[in-house]
N, C-alpha and C positions, 0 to 999 in steps of 0.2 A: 798467634804466631805458631807455625807448624813445628812439631817436635822433631828431634833428630831422626827418630824412627820413620816419621812420615816423609821427611826429606829423602832418606835413603830409599824408601819405597818408590817415591816419585822418580828418582834417578834410575832405579832398576827398570821401571816401566819405559822410560825414555830410551834406555839402552836397548831393551828388547825390541822396541819399535824401530830403532835405527838398524839393528841387526836383521830384523824381518824385511825392512825396506831394501837393505843391501842384498839379501838373498834373492828377493824378487827381481832386482835389477840384474843380478848375475844370471838368473834363469832366462830373463828376456834376451840378454846378450847371447846366451847359448843358443836359444831358439833362432835368433837372427843369423847366427853363425851356421847353424844346421841348414837353414833355408838357403843361405848364400851358397853353401857347399853343394846342396842339391841342385841349385840352378846351374852352377858351373858344370856339374856332371851331365845334366841334361843338355846343356849347350855343346859340350864335347861330343856327346853321342850324336846330336843332330849334325854337327860339322862332319863327323866321321861318316855318317850315312850319305851326306851330300858328296863327299869326296869319293866314296866307293861307287856311288851311282853315276858319277860323271856330271852331276848338276842337272838342271832342268831349264829349258829355254821357253817353255810355255807354248811352243807351237811351231810351208812352203812356199812358195817362191822366195822365204827368207830365213839367222836361223841356226846354236850349238846343241846338237842332240846326239842320240846314238848313231845317227846317220851323218854326222858332221864330216866324215872323211870320204863320203861317197864321191864328191866332186871337189877334190883338193885344189888349193891355189897353186900357182907356180908353173902352170902348163905353158907350152910353146906350140904355136900353130905353124905347121910347115908352109913354106912359101908357095903361093899358087903358081902352078905351071901349066894348067889347062883351064880354059874358060869356056869350053864348049861342053854342054851337058852330056851329049851322047859319047863324046870322046872320054870325058872324065869318068863316066859310069863304066865304060868298057875297061879303061885302064885300072880301075879299082876292083874289077871283078864283081860289080854290083849289077842290079837290074832295076828298071823303072817300069811299073805297071800302072794302068789306068782302068778305072771301073766306074761306069755311070752310077751316080747316086740315085737311090730309089725313095728316099724319105728325108724330110727336114723337120718333122714335128718335134715338139718338146715333150719331156716327161717331168713331172714334179715329184716322182717317187724315187728317192735315192737308192732304194733297194731293188728297183726293177732291173732284171737281167736282160741285156740286149745282145743278141748274137750278131756280131759284126762279121762281114765276109772276109776280112783280112786282119792280120796282126803284124804291125799296128793298124788300127782303123783309119779310114780316110774320109768317111762321110756316114750319114744316117741319122736316125732318131737320137736325141741327145738330151742331157739334163738342162733344165731351164736356165741355170747359171753357168757361164763359162769359167774355165780356169784362167786366171790372170796371166799376162805375159810374164816370163821370168825363168829362173833356174830353180829346179826342184831336186832335192836330194831324196825325197820320199814321194812316190807316185801318188797322184790324186785319182779320183774315180775317172775311169776312161770316158764316161759319158760327158764329163766336164770338158775334157780335151777335145772331143768331137765338136762341141759347141764352139770352142776356140778356133778350130779349123774353119768352121762356117764363117767366122769373123775375119777370114783372110790371113790368119797366121800360118806359119810353118812350124812344125814340131820336129825336133830331133829326139830320137829315142836311143837308148843304149842299155846293154846288159850290165847289171851291177858287178858281175864277176870279171869284167874287163880289167886288165892291168891298171894299177894306179896311175901310171904315166899317161895311158890312153884317156882315162877319165879326166885327168887334169887338162889335157890338151883339148878335149871337147868343150870343157868349161871355158877355156881361153878363146876358142873359136866363137862361141856365142857372146862372150863379153866384148870381143872386138866389134861385133855388129849385132846388138841385141834388139834392134827395132822390130817389133811385131814377131818376136821369136819366143819359143819355149824349148827348154832342154829338160828332159825327164828320164829317169830310169823306167824301163819296162819290166814290171815285176810279174809278168805272165810267161808263157812259153813262146815268146817271140823267136822265130827261126833265124834271126839275124843278130850279129854282134852290134851293129849300128843300123839305124833306119831313119827315114824322114817321111813325113806325110803332109799333104796339102789338099785343099778342097777348092776346085776352081768353078767359076760361075756357069760355064757353058757345058752342054746345052741346057737351057732353062726348061723347066723351073727348078730342077734339083741340082744341076751341075755334075761335075765329075770328080771322083776321088783319085788322087795321085799318090803313089808310094815308091820310095827309093829303098831298096833292101840290099844290105851289104853283109853277106854271110861271114866274112872274115875281116876283122879290123886290120888296117894298115895305114901308113901315112897317106897313101893315095886316096883314101876315103874322104879326106878333107876337101879335095877338089870336087868330088861328086856331091858332097853336102853343100858346098858353096854354090855350085852351078844350079842345083835343084832349088835352093833357096831363092836365088836371083830370078829363076824362071817362073816360080809360082807364088811368091809372096805378094800380098795385096791384090789377089785376083780371085777372091772368094765370092760366094753368093751374097754375103753381107760384108761390105768393105767398111768395117767399123774403125774409126780413128784410134 
């Protein structure tokens, strides 16, 4: 039978073990608390960065990015009053020019620089992949757009510094009739506020490039754009569905 002294010693050891276990548990809880606090701080920093940067959409023709206000919603299209191309062009102070195409070959080099004879371009050598139909708030490589023209599309071009209402109205125009259409900013030194381009099939084999150039934006530009579109859409060297 254990003596009183031995019993007291046993109780002391058990008490010390319990205290040590309690201290260990407390340290673990503190570490968990520190980790949770650090996680909350990191999460708050990440959220703050996202809010300050405006988010990230991961990538044209679709789409919230730094350029998300280039083509705002809510535009209104002026009622059409002229359906003759020549009359509409004259009323808007625009001009239509035509130039025979000299080339239709492809390039697979996205870095290749091609000197097109007009801005916006209407025909010529182009990238092997065309730009899809649609509305773009950031311009794609112009070589892709030229291939799109070869596929019988009509492209509307505009300067990014147009008034917001004008840009919204251009978007509304294309949304009203987006069949085989592209709307894109021209981020070069285009000499027009608004322009349109098309590539027609005749004379073969290379066809003819067509361009509508409007030096000054006005509501009358819309009839010029409509009649140009209706005249030249689906009449390209390759009429791709």
